[in-house]
N, C-alpha and C positions, 0 to 999 in steps of 0.2 A: 157188113157191120157185125162186130162181135162185142157182146156185153158179157162180162165174166165176173163172177163172185167165187168164193170158195166152193169147191165141188166141181161140177162139170158144166160145160157150155157146148151147145150144138151149133155147128156152122153149116148152113145149107147154101148151095150155090146153083144157079141155073144160067144158061146162056140164052141169047136172043135168037139163035138159030137152032133148028131142031138138032139137038145133041143130047147125049145122056146127062142126067143130073147126078150129083154126088153129095154125100153127107160125110162130115168129119166131126168126131167128138174130141174136144180139147179139155184136159184136166187142168184146173187152175189151183195152185196152192198159195195161201197167203204167207207173206214173209213175217218173221218176228219183228218187233219194234224195239227201239232203244231210246231211253231218255237218260241224260247225264245231269245229275244235280251236284253243283259245286258246293264248297263250304258256304255256310250262311254269312260268315264274315270273311274279309280278305285274309288269306293265310300269310304268315310271315316267312321270309326266306330262312332256310335252315331248319324249320320246324315242320312236323308232319301235318298235312292237310288231308281231310277225308272227303272223298268223292263217292257218290252213290250211282251205280250203273244199274238201271232198272230195265230188264229184258222181259218182254211179254211175247209169248208164242200163242197166236190165236188158235181156237179149236180147229183141228184139221190142218193147222199150219205146219210149215217146215221147221224141224228142230234146229237149234243153234249148234253149229260146228265149232266156231271160235269167235272170241271177242279180243281184239287187240287195242290197246290204248297208247296213243302217241301223246306224250305230255307237253309237247311244244317246246321243250327245253333240250332237245337232242336225245332224250331217253324214251323208252317205250316199255310196256309190260304186256305179256300175253296172259289173259285170264282163262283161256280154254273155253270149254262149253259152259255157258252160264244161262240159267233160267231163274227168274225172280230177281232179287236185289243182291248186288255184290258191292260191299263197302270196301273201298281200296284207299290206302294211305300212300301219299307221295310227298317227298321233300323237294322243294325247288331250291337250288343252291343260291340263286340270286333273285333280287327284287326285279319286277318288270311285269309286262302283260304277256300272257301265254295262251295259245289256242290249244285246248285239250280236245283230241279227236278220238272217238271210239269207232272202230271198224268191225262190223258184225257180218259174219259169213254163215249162211244157213246150210243145211244138209243138201239142198238143191243147187248150191253154188252161187246163190244170189248174194251180192255184197252191197251193204249200205254203210255210209259214214255219217255220223252225227258229231257236231262240234259245239263247244261252249268256250267262252273266253273268261279267264280268271286273271285278276290283278294281284300280284304278290307284293307285299309291302316289305320294307327293310326290317330286319330283326330288331325287336325292341330291346333296349339295354336296361339293365337293372339300375336302381337308384341306391346309392350307398350314403348313409348318414353316419358321421362320426361326431360324438359329443364328449368333450373333456369335462372332468369334474375333479377338483374344484376349478373354478375359473376366477382369477388367473391361477395357474399352477405355481408351485414353489420349488426352488432348487433343493435337491436331495430329500424330497418328500414324494409320496406316492400320488400319481395322477391316474385316475381310472378313465379309460377311453371306452365308451359304449358304442358299439358298431351295430347298425341295423341295415339289412339288405332288403329292399322292396323289389320283388320280382314281378315282371309281367307274366301273364298267364302262359303256361306251357314251358316256362324256364325253371331250372333248378340250379343250385350252387354245387359245383364240383370241388372247388377249393377257395378258401378265404384266407387272406393273409393281411397283416398290417405292417406298414413301414412307419416307424416312430419319428423319422426325420432326423435322427441323431446317429445314423449308421447301424441301428439295431432294428430287428423285425421279429414277428412271431407268426406262426402258421396256426390257423384256427379251424382247419378241416372244412367240412361242408356246411357249417352253421349259417343260418340267416340272421342270427343276432348273437352278440357276445359282449362281455365286459372284460377288458384286458388292462391290468395294472401295469404301470411303468414309472420308473424314477428317472427324471432328467437331472444331470449333474452340472449343467452350465445354464446361466441365465441368458436366454436369447429366444427368438421366435422360431418355432419348428413347423414344418409342413408335414402333416400326417396323411398318409395315403393307404 
């Protein structure tokens, strides 16, 4: 029987027939531990999600040689030698359920893998509100269209444009709100996008 903790253990053996006895000293080194903490809320496809990889090396334990992360989506990242917490950002291209696995190798060559499951939700879409003034509009007079973009957390506007529905349009840059004047020259119903 061998009972071992960090440090040394002694193994003694004897036989039932008269024979020599022997002693053997075995050194035992504790392995580092790994804990993976996924984002607190489900990440969105195409947006960065932060994961914390917490590596603890016990006193007298074997140092970390490498930590490799398999994201479960066909990609992986090598974090090298990690001690303490490593916060790593990853973008999942598609929505779905993924098993994220961290594989830790210590200096003694011991390998351990820890996994966590993360559910990635579809990318939220912005809400765009267009309000004309005055209502109803009048032919050959200015109508002001007020545009407001309501963005989900983590998204920004790269480009905003308005199509007046009469063959003309305007580019408004990266604004999240704008007022755009326009004059309609014919009496009819227009779809503004």
